[in-house]
TORPA-4810 file (N, C-alpha, C, O; in nm, 3 decimals):
<nodes>
NODE_1_0.091_-0.113_-0.003_0.032_-0.009_-0.017_0.093_0.116_-0.002_0.069_0.195_0.089_X
NODE_2_0.177_0.132_-0.097_0.249_0.247_-0.110_0.211_0.371_-0.172_0.135_0.366_-0.269_X
NODE_3_0.257_0.493_-0.125_0.214_0.591_-0.197_0.290_0.706_-0.233_0.392_0.697_-0.165_X
NODE_4_0.299_0.811_-0.303_0.386_0.887_-0.328_0.351_1.024_-0.229_0.425_1.122_-0.227_X
NODE_5_0.244_1.015_-0.158_0.237_1.096_-0.028_0.335_1.091_0.057_0.386_0.979_0.051_X
NODE_6_0.408_1.185_0.164_0.476_1.142_0.261_0.429_1.078_0.372_0.312_1.100_0.403_X
NODE_7_0.500_0.995_0.447_0.468_0.928_0.566_0.413_1.030_0.642_0.425_1.150_0.621_X
NODE_8_0.338_0.964_0.751_0.298_1.066_0.876_0.313_1.001_0.988_0.250_0.901_1.025_X
NODE_9_0.433_1.082_1.065_0.473_1.030_1.234_0.390_1.101_1.308_0.387_1.224_1.306_X
NODE_10_0.302_1.012_1.394_0.216_1.083_1.501_0.264_1.022_1.635_0.274_0.901_1.659_X
NODE_11_0.297_1.145_1.735_0.361_1.133_1.860_0.229_1.098_1.945_0.157_1.191_1.982_X
NODE_12_0.197_0.966_1.975_0.112_0.901_2.064_0.165_0.838_2.202_0.089_0.761_2.260_X
NODE_13_0.283_0.863_2.253_0.335_0.829_2.387_0.321_0.882_2.516_0.343_0.825_2.624_X
NODE_14_0.283_0.995_2.495_0.262_1.087_2.614_0.142_1.021_2.725_0.045_0.957_2.685_X
NODE_15_0.168_1.050_2.862_0.112_0.995_2.961_-0.039_1.088_2.972_-0.137_1.035_3.023_X
NODE_16_-0.043_1.188_2.936_-0.182_1.279_2.935_-0.203_1.268_3.086_-0.293_1.195_3.127_X
NODE_17_-0.115_1.345_3.184_-0.134_1.378_3.310_-0.220_1.485_3.318_-0.263_1.489_3.433_X
NODE_18_-0.265_1.573_3.252_-0.361_1.674_3.283_-0.483_1.645_3.233_-0.566_1.734_3.213_X
NODE_19_-0.509_1.504_3.204_-0.632_1.453_3.192_-0.663_1.344_3.273_-0.750_1.265_3.237_X
NODE_20_-0.607_1.330_3.374_-0.589_1.234_3.480_-0.752_1.280_3.541_-0.795_1.395_3.537_X
NODE_21_-0.814_1.181_3.589_-0.805_1.032_3.586_-0.870_0.943_3.477_-0.893_0.823_3.483_X
NODE_22_-0.894_1.034_3.370_-0.937_0.958_3.231_-0.833_0.868_3.171_-0.858_0.763_3.112_X
NODE_23_-0.707_0.923_3.193_-0.597_0.854_3.137_-0.524_0.741_3.224_-0.428_0.674_3.187_X
NODE_24_-0.576_0.736_3.325_-0.482_0.624_3.406_-0.506_0.472_3.352_-0.438_0.374_3.381_X
NODE_25_-0.615_0.476_3.268_-0.664_0.347_3.226_-0.659_0.346_3.041_-0.647_0.244_2.974_X
NODE_26_-0.673_0.483_2.985_-0.685_0.489_2.859_-0.565_0.573_2.813_-0.563_0.679_2.877_X
NODE_27_-0.476_0.564_2.736_-0.403_0.681_2.648_-0.484_0.786_2.600_-0.598_0.770_2.557_X
NODE_28_-0.425_0.894_2.609_-0.493_1.030_2.576_-0.542_0.991_2.409_-0.659_0.979_2.374_X
NODE_29_-0.438_0.978_2.333_-0.518_0.938_2.194_-0.615_0.847_2.161_-0.651_0.828_2.045_X
NODE_30_-0.662_0.786_2.264_-0.770_0.699_2.244_-0.873_0.717_2.341_-0.951_0.628_2.374_X
NODE_31_-0.872_0.854_2.395_-1.001_0.882_2.459_-1.123_0.943_2.359_-1.105_1.034_2.278_X
NODE_32_-1.244_0.876_2.382_-1.361_0.922_2.270_-1.381_1.019_2.246_-1.386_1.099_2.339_X
NODE_33_-1.403_1.062_2.116_-1.429_1.198_2.074_-1.548_1.193_1.976_-1.532_1.180_1.854_X
NODE_34_-1.646_1.203_2.025_-1.793_1.179_1.948_-1.797_0.995_1.931_-1.810_0.916_2.025_X
NODE_35_-1.785_0.965_1.806_-1.820_0.839_1.799_-1.721_0.731_1.785_-1.751_0.611_1.780_X
NODE_36_-1.570_0.792_1.775_-1.442_0.722_1.770_-1.344_0.760_1.885_-1.388_0.823_1.981_X
NODE_37_-1.216_0.725_1.879_-1.141_0.734_1.938_-1.068_0.903_1.870_-1.087_0.931_1.752_X
NODE_38_-0.994_0.990_1.954_-0.922_1.085_1.896_-0.834_1.084_1.791_-0.822_1.164_1.698_X
NODE_39_-0.759_0.955_1.826_-0.651_0.911_1.733_-0.711_0.870_1.590_-0.660_0.898_1.482_X
NODE_40_-0.822_0.802_1.610_-0.901_0.771_1.463_-0.951_0.876_1.386_-0.962_0.865_1.264_X
NODE_41_-0.982_0.980_1.448_-1.026_1.113_1.372_-0.906_1.133_1.289_-0.913_1.141_1.166_X
NODE_42_-0.799_1.142_1.355_-0.675_1.226_1.312_-0.605_1.125_1.188_-0.566_1.175_1.083_X
NODE_43_-0.597_1.000_1.211_-0.581_0.926_1.089_-0.677_0.936_0.979_-0.630_0.960_0.867_X
NODE_44_-0.783_0.924_0.990_-0.891_0.944_0.894_-0.876_1.090_0.802_-0.901_1.103_0.682_X
NODE_45_-0.833_1.182_0.886_-0.820_1.292_0.829_-0.683_1.309_0.720_-0.681_1.379_0.619_X
NODE_46_-0.595_1.242_0.762_-0.457_1.210_0.695_-0.484_1.120_0.574_-0.414_1.126_0.473_X
NODE_47_-0.583_1.040_0.589_-0.618_0.963_0.479_-0.692_1.059_0.369_-0.644_1.075_0.257_X
NODE_48_-0.786_1.107_0.404_-0.852_1.222_0.327_-0.752_1.335_0.259_-0.786_1.407_0.165_X
NODE_49_-0.641_1.336_0.315_-0.529_1.413_0.245_-0.424_1.344_0.196_-0.309_1.387_0.192_X
NODE_50_-0.461_1.243_0.160_-0.365_1.160_0.033_-0.287_1.057_0.138_-0.252_0.956_0.077_X
NODE_51_-0.252_1.054_0.275_-0.167_1.005_0.334_-0.192_0.852_0.366_-0.299_0.825_0.421_X
NODE_52_-0.107_0.753_0.338_-0.154_0.613_0.295_-0.036_0.533_0.416_-0.058_0.414_0.438_X
NODE_53_0.054_0.582_0.472_0.153_0.543_0.525_0.196_0.606_0.693_0.275_0.700_0.697_X
NODE_54_0.153_0.562_0.795_0.161_0.603_0.929_0.226_0.534_1.006_0.218_0.411_1.010_X
NODE_55_0.320_0.622_1.099_0.400_0.573_1.188_0.343_0.630_1.320_0.330_0.752_1.336_X
NODE_56_0.303_0.519_1.435_0.260_0.567_1.565_0.378_0.543_1.660_0.419_0.430_1.685_X
NODE_57_0.437_0.671_1.720_0.522_0.655_1.823_0.455_0.639_1.948_0.393_0.733_1.997_X
NODE_58_0.463_0.530_2.002_0.389_0.511_2.107_0.488_0.460_2.222_0.603_0.417_2.209_X
NODE_59_0.406_0.478_2.348_0.515_0.426_2.490_0.369_0.402_2.605_0.319_0.290_2.607_X
NODE_60_0.328_0.478_2.666_0.214_0.492_2.755_0.111_0.379_2.717_0.074_0.387_2.600_X
NODE_61_0.066_0.293_2.778_-0.035_0.213_2.761_-0.069_0.176_2.591_-0.178_0.173_2.533_X
NODE_62_0.070_0.151_2.540_0.072_0.121_2.415_-0.009_0.020_2.337_-0.046_0.035_2.221_X
NODE_63_-0.033_-0.092_2.420_-0.097_-0.213_2.377_-0.231_-0.172_2.330_-0.270_-0.210_2.220_X
NODE_64_-0.309_-0.092_2.411_-0.439_-0.040_2.364_-0.454_-0.003_2.243_-0.548_-0.038_2.172_X
NODE_65_-0.343_0.087_2.200_-0.347_0.163_2.053_-0.312_0.063_1.964_-0.374_0.057_1.858_X
NODE_66_-0.215_-0.023_1.989_-0.196_-0.137_1.875_-0.319_-0.210_1.860_-0.375_-0.222_1.751_X
NODE_67_-0.355_-0.251_1.951_-0.472_-0.385_1.932_-0.579_-0.309_1.872_-0.655_-0.377_1.803_X
NODE_68_-0.608_-0.172_1.882_-0.719_-0.084_1.822_-0.702_-0.097_1.680_-0.780_-0.155_1.604_X
NODE_69_-0.578_-0.029_1.643_-0.536_-0.018_1.486_-0.481_-0.139_1.414_-0.507_-0.166_1.297_X
NODE_70_-0.405_-0.208_1.494_-0.318_-0.304_1.419_-0.236_-0.245_1.327_-0.157_-0.155_1.356_X
NODE_71_-0.254_-0.310_1.175_-0.179_-0.286_1.090_-0.250_-0.163_1.008_-0.198_-0.118_0.906_X
NODE_72_-0.335_-0.127_1.043_-0.441_-0.001_0.990_-0.505_-0.054_0.837_-0.538_0.026_0.750_X
NODE_73_-0.513_-0.189_0.822_-0.603_-0.211_0.684_-0.736_-0.188_0.675_-0.796_-0.174_0.569_X
NODE_74_-0.796_-0.183_0.810_-0.938_-0.170_0.834_-0.953_-0.025_0.800_-1.069_0.008_0.776_X
NODE_75_-0.868_0.062_0.794_-0.909_0.207_0.771_-0.817_0.240_0.630_-0.788_0.359_0.613_X
NODE_76_-0.777_0.157_0.543_-0.714_0.177_0.446_-0.610_0.227_0.435_-0.575_0.284_0.332_X
NODE_77_-0.522_0.213_0.561_-0.363_0.288_0.562_-0.286_0.187_0.610_-0.340_0.090_0.662_X
NODE_78_-0.163_0.195_0.601_-0.052_0.105_0.666_-0.006_0.177_0.779_0.023_0.297_0.773_X
NODE_79_0.003_0.099_0.898_0.026_0.172_1.027_0.141_0.073_1.079_0.113_-0.047_1.081_X
NODE_80_0.248_0.108_1.114_0.371_0.101_1.170_0.387_0.132_1.312_0.321_0.230_1.345_X
NODE_81_0.446_0.085_1.392_0.478_0.149_1.558_0.616_0.145_1.570_0.685_0.061_1.512_X
NODE_82_0.669_0.249_1.656_0.783_0.268_1.716_0.757_0.289_1.876_0.678_0.371_1.922_X
NODE_83_0.838_0.200_1.951_0.795_0.214_2.107_0.924_0.292_2.192_1.042_0.284_2.160_X
NODE_84_0.880_0.349_2.280_0.982_0.394_2.397_0.957_0.329_2.494_0.840_0.303_2.521_X
NODE_85_1.067_0.284_2.575_1.054_0.233_2.684_1.009_0.318_2.822_0.956_0.281_2.926_X
NODE_86_1.051_0.437_2.779_1.071_0.533_2.894_1.024_0.682_2.829_1.054_0.712_2.714_X
NODE_87_0.952_0.766_2.913_0.907_0.889_2.877_1.052_0.964_2.810_1.157_0.963_2.874_X
NODE_88_1.040_1.029_2.669_1.156_1.071_2.622_1.114_1.221_2.572_1.202_1.286_2.514_X
NODE_89_0.996_1.275_2.589_0.965_1.393_2.524_0.911_1.385_2.370_0.908_1.279_2.307_X
NODE_90_0.874_1.492_2.327_0.817_1.474_2.196_0.959_1.454_2.087_0.949_1.395_1.980_X
NODE_91_1.064_1.505_2.129_1.185_1.490_2.026_1.239_1.329_2.036_1.274_1.265_1.938_X
NODE_92_1.239_1.288_2.149_1.294_1.131_2.175_1.188_1.057_2.108_1.222_0.977_2.021_X
NODE_93_1.083_1.069_2.132_0.971_0.992_2.072_0.998_0.993_1.905_0.990_0.890_1.838_X
NODE_94_1.030_1.116_1.851_1.035_1.116_1.730_1.144_1.079_1.687_1.139_1.054_1.566_X
NODE_95_1.262_1.059_1.743_1.403_1.032_1.702_1.380_0.860_1.706_1.476_0.793_1.669_X
NODE_96_1.287_0.806_1.740_1.255_0.634_1.730_1.219_0.611_1.596_1.250_0.509_1.535_X
NODE_97_1.160_0.697_1.553_1.084_0.685_1.408_1.177_0.714_1.279_1.135_0.700_1.164_X
NODE_98_1.305_0.756_1.311_1.400_0.769_1.228_1.459_0.692_1.114_1.490_0.745_1.007_X
NODE_99_1.475_0.555_1.143_1.511_0.435_1.071_1.389_0.419_0.937_1.411_0.368_0.827_X
NODE_100_1.278_0.469_0.977_1.181_0.461_0.855_1.141_0.564_0.773_1.051_0.555_0.689_X
NODE_101_1.224_0.686_0.801_1.199_0.801_0.743_1.334_0.837_0.628_1.446_0.874_0.662_X
NODE_102_1.294_0.817_0.507_1.393_0.870_0.379_1.353_1.000_0.335_1.452_1.057_0.290_X
NODE_103_1.238_1.082_0.328_1.213_1.186_0.257_1.106_1.251_0.348_1.061_1.195_0.448_X
NODE_104_1.067_1.386_0.300_0.954_1.460_0.370_0.892_1.390_0.430_0.878_1.276_0.385_X
NODE_105_0.826_1.427_0.560_0.734_1.354_0.639_0.653_1.464_0.703_0.678_1.581_0.729_X
NODE_106_0.546_1.388_0.720_0.422_1.503_0.833_0.481_1.484_0.971_0.563_1.392_0.981_X
NODE_107_0.459_1.541_1.057_0.481_1.511_1.227_0.362_1.578_1.269_0.338_1.691_1.227_X
NODE_108_0.278_1.515_1.354_0.165_1.562_1.421_0.146_1.505_1.557_0.172_1.387_1.580_X
NODE_109_0.110_1.572_1.631_0.087_1.566_1.782_-0.039_1.476_1.801_-0.144_1.498_1.739_X
NODE_110_-0.026_1.383_1.882_-0.172_1.263_1.874_-0.270_1.333_1.951_-0.370_1.262_1.955_X
NODE_111_-0.289_1.446_2.018_-0.379_1.492_2.097_-0.470_1.599_2.041_-0.548_1.660_2.114_X
NODE_112_-0.456_1.626_1.881_-0.531_1.715_1.830_-0.594_1.672_1.714_-0.552_1.570_1.658_X
NODE_113_-0.715_1.753_1.655_-0.765_1.705_1.554_-0.789_1.851_1.447_-0.823_1.961_1.490_X
NODE_114_-0.767_1.822_1.323_-0.713_1.932_1.227_-0.841_1.936_1.103_-0.902_1.836_1.066_X
NODE_115_-0.857_2.044_1.063_-0.930_2.054_0.943_-0.909_2.153_0.826_-0.987_2.245_0.799_X
NODE_116_-0.789_2.124_0.757_-0.733_2.212_0.655_-0.677_2.128_0.552_-0.678_2.005_0.560_X
NODE_117_-0.622_2.203_0.442_-0.585_2.115_0.307_-0.415_2.102_0.360_-0.339_2.199_0.368_X
NODE_118_-0.380_1.960_0.394_-0.234_1.939_0.458_-0.169_1.934_0.302_-0.046_1.946_0.297_X
NODE_119_-0.228_1.920_0.199_-0.144_1.896_0.051_-0.086_2.025_0.034_0.035_2.037_0.012_X
NODE_120_-0.171_2.131_0.044_-0.128_2.288_0.049_0.002_2.337_0.133_0.086_2.425_0.109_X
NODE_121_-0.016_2.243_0.244_0.111_2.306_0.359_0.231_2.244_0.306_0.337_2.307_0.316_X
NODE_122_0.230_2.093_0.235_0.314_2.028_0.169_0.385_2.108_0.044_0.505_2.126_0.023_X
NODE_123_0.283_2.147_-0.023_0.360_2.235_-0.146_0.437_2.346_-0.092_0.552_2.367_-0.129_X
NODE_124_0.371_2.424_0.001_0.457_2.535_0.065_0.577_2.510_0.127_0.673_2.587_0.123_X
NODE_125_0.572_2.389_0.191_0.699_2.354_0.258_0.793_2.328_0.143_0.899_2.391_0.152_X
NODE_126_0.778_2.249_0.033_0.870_2.216_-0.073_0.916_2.334_-0.145_1.030_2.327_-0.192_X
NODE_127_0.840_2.453_-0.163_0.902_2.558_-0.208_0.971_2.643_-0.125_1.045_2.726_-0.178_X
NODE_128_0.960_2.639_-0.004_1.027_2.720_0.097_1.168_2.684_0.121_1.255_2.753_0.174_X
NODE_129_1.178_2.521_0.056_1.323_2.451_0.115_1.363_2.479_0.239_1.477_2.521_0.255_X
NODE_130_1.275_2.460_0.352_1.290_2.449_0.486_1.340_2.320_0.543_1.314_2.217_0.480_X
NODE_131_1.406_2.311_0.648_1.418_2.174_0.725_1.296_2.144_0.786_1.262_2.026_0.788_X
NODE_132_1.224_2.230_0.838_1.076_2.215_0.902_0.976_2.321_0.889_1.018_2.434_0.916_X
NODE_133_0.865_2.311_0.856_0.747_2.422_0.843_0.664_2.374_0.930_0.629_2.256_0.933_X
NODE_134_0.619_2.483_1.022_0.523_2.479_1.136_0.390_2.529_1.086_0.376_2.632_1.019_X
NODE_135_0.298_2.451_1.122_0.170_2.507_1.120_0.122_2.573_1.228_0.124_2.524_1.341_X
NODE_136_0.065_2.712_1.195_0.024_2.806_1.293_-0.139_2.834_1.263_-0.208_2.791_1.171_X
NODE_137_-0.171_2.915_1.366_-0.318_2.973_1.352_-0.311_3.105_1.431_-0.233_3.139_1.520_X
NODE_138_-0.414_3.171_1.372_-0.417_3.296_1.484_-0.506_3.274_1.587_-0.614_3.218_1.567_X
NODE_139_-0.461_3.325_1.722_-0.552_3.307_1.840_-0.556_3.434_1.894_-0.472_3.522_1.878_X
NODE_140_-0.677_3.440_1.970_-0.674_3.562_2.022_-0.791_3.540_2.175_-0.890_3.468_2.159_X
NODE_141_-0.775_3.588_2.276_-0.869_3.567_2.389_-0.873_3.701_2.484_-0.784_3.783_2.508_X
NODE_142_-0.984_3.694_2.520_-1.016_3.825_2.597_-0.993_3.810_2.738_-1.055_3.725_2.802_X
NODE_143_-0.904_3.890_2.795_-0.867_3.877_2.931_-0.952_3.925_3.041_-1.011_4.032_3.026_X
NODE_144_-0.965_3.845_3.169_-1.083_3.851_3.235_-1.034_4.030_3.325_-1.114_4.111_3.372_X
NODE_145_-0.937_4.036_3.322_-0.862_4.154_3.403_-0.836_4.272_3.339_-0.823_4.269_3.217_X
NODE_146_-0.828_4.366_3.393_-0.772_4.506_3.310_-0.619_4.497_3.324_-0.562_4.441_3.418_X
NODE_147_-0.557_4.559_3.220_-0.411_4.563_3.218_-0.388_4.713_3.253_-0.461_4.801_3.208_X
NODE_148_-0.269_4.743_3.345_-0.204_4.853_3.375_-0.081_4.856_3.328_0.004_4.771_3.355_X
NODE_149_-0.059_4.974_3.243_0.102_4.989_3.206_0.144_5.100_3.298_0.061_5.169_3.357_X
NODE_150_0.268_5.117_3.309_0.339_5.191_3.396_0.480_5.260_3.336_0.564_5.200_3.269_X
NODE_151_0.485_5.376_3.371_0.607_5.451_3.313_0.738_5.418_3.408_0.729_5.359_3.515_X
NODE_152_0.863_5.467_3.353_0.969_5.426_3.452_0.977_5.488_3.624_1.052_5.451_3.714_X
NODE_153_0.890_5.573_3.628_0.883_5.633_3.767_0.764_5.544_3.836_0.754_5.554_3.958_X
NODE_154_0.678_5.461_3.768_0.582_5.376_3.821_0.431_5.462_3.823_0.338_5.450_3.902_X
NODE_155_0.443_5.533_3.729_0.297_5.582_3.746_0.219_5.542_3.617_0.277_5.505_3.516_X
NODE_156_0.082_5.551_3.628_0.012_5.482_3.520_-0.002_5.554_3.379_-0.026_5.675_3.375_X
NODE_157_0.011_5.494_3.287_0.005_5.558_3.179_-0.109_5.520_3.072_-0.156_5.595_2.986_X
NODE_158_-0.146_5.375_3.098_-0.260_5.320_3.038_-0.320_5.223_3.120_-0.262_5.140_3.189_X
NODE_159_-0.468_5.246_3.105_-0.540_5.123_3.176_-0.625_5.050_3.072_-0.727_5.114_3.045_X
NODE_160_-0.614_4.940_3.009_-0.682_4.860_2.922_-0.756_4.785_2.992_-0.704_4.703_3.068_X
NODE_161_-0.893_4.795_2.982_-0.994_4.736_3.079_-1.038_4.597_2.981_-1.098_4.602_2.874_X
NODE_162_-0.991_4.474_3.052_-1.018_4.338_2.973_-0.982_4.357_2.829_-1.078_4.365_2.752_X
NODE_163_-0.872_4.365_2.783_-0.855_4.380_2.649_-0.825_4.251_2.582_-0.784_4.156_2.650_X
NODE_164_-0.843_4.238_2.441_-0.810_4.090_2.387_-0.655_4.098_2.329_-0.603_4.187_2.262_X
NODE_165_-0.604_3.984_2.374_-0.473_3.982_2.337_-0.457_3.880_2.230_-0.560_3.814_2.215_X
NODE_166_-0.355_3.845_2.147_-0.350_3.750_2.094_-0.223_3.723_1.969_-0.150_3.819_1.947_X
NODE_167_-0.202_3.609_1.899_-0.083_3.629_1.831_-0.111_3.491_1.749_-0.226_3.447_1.742_X
NODE_168_-0.015_3.434_1.695_0.003_3.303_1.621_0.064_3.216_1.720_0.162_3.237_1.792_X
NODE_169_-0.033_3.084_1.709_0.028_2.982_1.789_0.063_2.865_1.719_0.017_2.848_1.606_X
NODE_170_0.137_2.785_1.769_0.169_2.657_1.704_0.061_2.545_1.753_0.011_2.529_1.864_X
NODE_171_0.041_2.469_1.625_-0.086_2.373_1.658_-0.072_2.246_1.669_-0.160_2.163_1.691_X
NODE_172_0.078_2.225_1.650_0.140_2.082_1.649_0.146_2.011_1.512_0.169_1.890_1.519_X
NODE_173_0.131_2.057_1.401_0.131_2.005_1.285_0.237_2.042_1.191_0.225_2.156_1.145_X
NODE_174_0.340_1.974_1.151_0.465_2.029_1.073_0.491_1.933_0.942_0.447_1.817_0.938_X
NODE_175_0.553_1.983_0.853_0.617_1.916_0.747_0.789_1.936_0.772_0.844_2.045_0.788_X
NODE_176_0.848_1.823_0.772_0.988_1.809_0.804_1.050_1.705_0.696_0.994_1.619_0.630_X
NODE_177_1.231_1.757_0.705_1.293_1.670_0.622_1.372_1.593_0.729_1.393_1.632_0.843_X
NODE_178_1.416_1.472_0.671_1.513_1.359_0.755_1.640_1.449_0.840_1.686_1.411_0.948_X
NODE_179_1.680_1.557_0.775_1.781_1.656_0.836_1.724_1.675_0.989_1.812_1.672_1.075_X
NODE_180_1.610_1.689_1.027_1.547_1.722_1.146_1.628_1.680_1.249_1.682_1.748_1.336_X
NODE_181_1.632_1.521_1.224_1.678_1.427_1.314_1.827_1.458_1.362_1.869_1.407_1.466_X
NODE_182_1.898_1.538_1.290_2.019_1.556_1.352_2.031_1.639_1.453_2.136_1.647_1.518_X
NODE_183_1.927_1.709_1.477_1.929_1.786_1.583_1.868_1.765_1.708_1.847_1.856_1.788_X
NODE_184_1.834_1.623_1.730_1.782_1.552_1.836_1.907_1.475_1.902_1.969_1.384_1.846_X
NODE_185_1.933_1.528_2.032_2.018_1.414_2.096_1.927_1.281_2.145_1.808_1.279_2.175_X
NODE_186_2.018_1.180_2.143_1.942_1.031_2.173_1.940_1.010_2.335_2.025_1.047_2.415_X
NODE_187_1.846_0.957_2.355_1.833_0.911_2.516_1.812_1.005_2.602_1.865_0.994_2.713_X
NODE_188_1.739_1.110_2.577_1.716_1.223_2.678_1.606_1.305_2.656_1.559_1.330_2.545_X
NODE_189_1.571_1.339_2.748_1.423_1.435_2.713_1.473_1.586_2.671_1.551_1.661_2.731_X
NODE_190_1.405_1.604_2.554_1.433_1.723_2.448_1.312_1.778_2.405_1.243_1.728_2.316_X
NODE_191_1.286_1.877_2.466_1.167_1.949_2.366_1.166_1.990_2.221_1.273_2.028_2.174_X
NODE_192_1.076_1.988_2.156_1.068_2.014_2.031_1.119_2.170_1.981_1.176_2.201_1.877_X
NODE_193_1.078_2.254_2.091_1.118_2.381_2.077_1.251_2.373_2.091_1.296_2.451_2.007_X
NODE_194_1.351_2.318_2.157_1.488_2.336_2.156_1.545_2.293_2.049_1.658_2.335_2.021_X
NODE_195_1.464_2.179_1.948_1.528_2.129_1.819_1.492_2.227_1.716_1.552_2.207_1.610_X
NODE_196_1.418_2.318_1.715_1.370_2.428_1.640_1.468_2.544_1.665_1.517_2.604_1.570_X
NODE_197_1.494_2.574_1.782_1.596_2.682_1.792_1.732_2.647_1.751_1.807_2.735_1.709_X
NODE_198_1.770_2.515_1.759_1.885_2.467_1.730_1.902_2.477_1.566_2.006_2.521_1.517_X
NODE_199_1.807_2.439_1.497_1.780_2.444_1.352_1.820_2.622_1.311_1.893_2.653_1.217_X
NODE_200_1.757_2.713_1.398_1.763_2.827_1.369_1.912_2.887_1.408_1.979_2.951_1.328_X
NODE_201_1.951_2.858_1.533_2.062_2.876_1.547_2.194_2.870_1.467_2.285_2.953_1.470_X
NODE_202_2.184_2.746_1.390_2.284_2.710_1.315_2.273_2.739_1.161_2.344_2.691_1.073_X
NODE_203_2.165_2.831_1.147_2.137_2.854_1.007_2.040_2.794_0.917_2.028_2.828_0.799_X
NODE_204_1.977_2.710_0.970_1.885_2.626_0.903_1.762_2.692_0.882_1.744_2.781_0.965_X
NODE_205_1.659_2.676_0.790_1.551_2.748_0.762_1.426_2.678_0.832_1.396_2.562_0.807_X
NODE_206_1.353_2.761_0.926_1.224_2.738_0.972_1.104_2.792_0.891_1.093_2.915_0.890_X
NODE_207_1.025_2.730_0.833_0.913_2.815_0.762_0.802_2.780_0.829_0.792_2.690_0.912_X
NODE_208_0.691_2.879_0.776_0.553_2.854_0.861_0.452_2.842_0.784_0.479_2.892_0.674_X
NODE_209_0.330_2.791_0.789_0.227_2.808_0.704_0.132_2.823_0.807_0.122_2.747_0.903_X
NODE_210_0.034_2.963_0.776_-0.062_2.983_0.860_-0.180_2.941_0.809_-0.207_2.967_0.691_X
NODE_211_-0.260_2.878_0.881_-0.394_2.797_0.859_-0.501_2.913_0.903_-0.537_2.949_1.015_X
NODE_212_-0.537_2.959_0.772_-0.667_3.080_0.776_-0.807_2.999_0.809_-0.824_2.879_0.785_X
NODE_213_-0.882_3.067_0.856_-1.024_3.037_0.876_-1.073_2.883_0.943_-1.186_2.835_0.944_X
NODE_214_-0.972_2.840_0.986_-1.009_2.694_1.059_-1.009_2.693_1.196_-0.963_2.797_1.242_X
NODE_215_-1.043_2.614_1.278_-1.028_2.568_1.391_-0.963_2.424_1.407_-0.992_2.324_1.342_X
NODE_216_-0.862_2.438_1.516_-0.836_2.315_1.543_-0.866_2.259_1.700_-0.880_2.346_1.786_X
NODE_217_-0.876_2.135_1.737_-0.899_2.086_1.836_-0.791_2.044_1.933_-0.732_1.942_1.897_X
NODE_218_-0.742_2.108_2.068_-0.653_2.061_2.107_-0.697_2.021_2.259_-0.742_2.097_2.344_X
NODE_219_-0.671_1.861_2.271_-0.714_1.809_2.402_-0.625_1.815_2.490_-0.544_1.722_2.492_X
NODE_220_-0.614_1.904_2.571_-0.495_1.949_2.641_-0.540_1.899_2.795_-0.469_1.830_2.868_X
NODE_221_-0.672_1.949_2.829_-0.690_1.924_2.990_-0.869_1.891_2.972_-0.944_1.890_2.874_X
NODE_222_-0.886_1.872_3.097_-1.057_1.804_3.108_-1.139_1.918_3.023_-1.230_1.887_2.946_X
NODE_223_-1.099_2.055_3.045_-1.211_2.159_2.994_-1.214_2.135_2.842_-1.314_2.105_2.776_X
NODE_224_-1.076_2.157_2.791_-1.062_2.140_2.626_-1.119_2.019_2.578_-1.167_2.016_2.465_X
NODE_225_-1.119_1.919_2.652_-1.161_1.769_2.606_-1.328_1.767_2.600_-1.390_1.723_2.504_X
NODE_226_-1.388_1.820_2.712_-1.512_1.844_2.692_-1.590_1.940_2.598_-1.707_1.930_2.559_X
NODE_227_-1.503_2.027_2.573_-1.538_2.110_2.456_-1.546_2.042_2.310_-1.638_2.059_2.229_X
NODE_228_-1.445_1.972_2.296_-1.426_1.900_2.175_-1.532_1.802_2.151_-1.588_1.789_2.042_X
NODE_229_-1.560_1.733_2.257_-1.632_1.624_2.248_-1.790_1.687_2.228_-1.868_1.625_2.154_X
NODE_230_-1.833_1.807_2.294_-1.934_1.843_2.262_-1.930_1.885_2.126_-2.020_1.836_2.058_X
NODE_231_-1.849_1.964_2.065_-1.844_2.017_1.930_-1.893_1.917_1.826_-1.971_1.932_1.732_X
NODE_232_-1.811_1.786_1.878_-1.824_1.673_1.780_-1.972_1.617_1.779_-2.034_1.588_1.676_X
NODE_233_-2.020_1.606_1.903_-2.175_1.528_1.932_-2.260_1.627_1.852_-2.337_1.572_1.774_X
NODE_234_-2.263_1.771_1.853_-2.325_1.850_1.794_-2.317_1.827_1.628_-2.418_1.829_1.556_X
NODE_235_-2.190_1.807_1.582_-2.162_1.785_1.436_-2.237_1.662_1.396_-2.273_1.656_1.278_X
NODE_236_-2.267_1.558_1.478_-2.302_1.440_1.425_-2.453_1.435_1.469_-2.517_1.333_1.444_X
NODE_237_-2.509_1.532_1.528_-2.663_1.578_1.563_-2.715_1.460_1.651_-2.830_1.418_1.644_X
NODE_238_-2.621_1.412_1.731_-2.660_1.318_1.847_-2.691_1.407_2.000_-2.634_1.513_2.023_X
NODE_239_-2.758_1.364_2.066_-2.842_1.435_2.193_-2.786_1.308_2.311_-2.832_1.194_2.307_X
NODE_240_-2.702_1.343_2.392_-2.697_1.228_2.503_-2.797_1.269_2.638_-2.806_1.192_2.734_X
</nodes>
């Protein structure tokens, strides 16, 4: 089941501590979202975008993920697994997938759901000739408090009552080149933000792709999980 589309590496090994007690017995990517696990939504979205080859980087409660998806044939994709014996952070999980990556690949966190044209992001990445392209979205939030700005003497110069602040946020979806692995040290906890800083520091190119007019669901804690599940149930027209 080979395809000209890049492989997708999904990082699905985290312990999901902010979602306890749900994640004591179920890994975060397998939490139900509407009618199916979160990770299944992500894999089906990848398939819709032409991806047929998926690598799942697993660790915590990995048998539950592996027994559900097996080789992926039920979903019309090919799934392989790489396992970490201990938590290694995002970069450590990713490094385990290195042997199977030979060309440009998608990298996604296993706790988000997306809805945009991934192939357009790939096209942008290729044209930019970057080592990694980060998916970004505009985000803003109204603060519940007023902000006070002071001058050097400590006197008030501006009082902004409950202002709206925002900017571009990283959504955990990337297109990358195998050269990325050169920036990840082996066998230690290492954040992906450090990898990106390392690329920039050595003169490597980090590009961005701003996803316009779309929303992504990030299942970070109980509040965001409940919100995401409600949105999916609403889409499905179901009432519990």
